[in-house]
N, C-alpha and C positions, 0 to 999 in steps of 0.2 A: 553105225553110230560109234562115236568116241566114248570109251569108258571114262568114268569119273573115278579118281583115285586119290587117297589120302594116307598119308603118314602120320602116326599118332605116337610121340614119345611121352611115356608117362611114367609116374610113380603113384603112392597112394595119396598124394596132396596136390598134384598138379598134372595137367595134360598140355602138350603143346601140339597143335592140329596144323599140319602143313599139306595143302592142296598140290597135287602134282598133275599134269605140268603147270608151271607158273614161272614166269620170269620177271622179276626175282620172286623166289618162294617167300611167301610171307607166312607168319606165324600166328595164330590165334590161340588164347589161353583159356583153359577152363580150370577152375580151382575147386578143390574140395572144401566145402564149407567148414569142417572140422579142423579148426586151427590149434595151435598150441596154447593160445588164450582159451579157448572153449574147452579145451582138454583139463587146463588147471581149474577152470570154474566148476566143471562137473566132477572133478577129482574131489573138491571139497564138499560136495554132496555126497560122495561114495563112489567107490570103483565100479559097482554095478551100474549105476547111473551113467557113468563115463563110458562104459562099454556099449550100453544101449544107444546112447546119443552117437557114438562113433560109428556103430553099425547102420543107424539111420541115415547119417550123413554120407557115408561111404555108398549106401545103395542110391541116395539121391544123386551122387556124382556119377556113377555107373549108368544110372538111367538117362542122365542128361547127355552123356557120351554115346550112349546106345541110340538115342534119337538122332543124334548128329551122323553117325556112321550109317543108319539106314539110308541116306541120300547118296551113297557112294556105291560103286561096283566092286572095287578093290579096296582093301584096308590093310596097311602094315602097321601092327602094334609092336613097338619096341621100347625098351627102357630096362633100368636096373633091378627093379623089384618084380614081384609076382603080381603086381596090379594088372599088368597086361593079361595074364592067363584068368585072374579073378573076373575082369571085364568080360572077356570072351565067354567066360562059362555062365555068365548071366543072360546071354542071349543065343548061345549055341543051337539050342533046341526050338527056339522061336521061328516059325515058318516065315515070319516078316523078314528074317535075315538069310534065308535059305538061298538067295541067289547071289549073296556077296562073298566074294572070295576073300578070306582073311588069312593073314600070314602073321605069325607071332616069332619074334627075334628077340634074343638077349642083347642088350647094349649097355655100356658103362654110362656113368654120368656125362653128359656132353654139353658142348656149348651150342648156342643156337646154330651157328654156321655149321658145326659138326652134324647136328640133326639135319640139317638142310640136304648136305652131302651125302649122308646116309640114305634118306629118302630118294634123292636123284639117282645114286647109284643102284638101289634095290629096284626101282621101277625101271630104269634103263636096261639093266641085266636080265629082268624078268618080264620083258614087255612082249605081249602075244600079238597085239595090233600095231 
């Protein structure tokens, strides 16, 4: 059976999901609901309120990504921030993810074409089947 693979370039506000193999590779985007506007609105109510709202929105963002990841056999998480590691830490001990091979790589800010090339290069050089 062919393994399902996905590359996810992410930071704390957006995740670009790219299925592999696909020709051409298409990008789906998941955004965190905690935007600059939401941050400004919650700051007017107080810093504590802002942090609580931000943590809740971040948790929802990671939960949504986790649900998508469960559909794959191999996952490449990459990007410029610690968001990829934070996401991994939310599901690493969950048995529902135990059969999924997850690789975490640091990467700079990239264009969409650079992200596609990164995913293609990674899976081609780490292909088992």
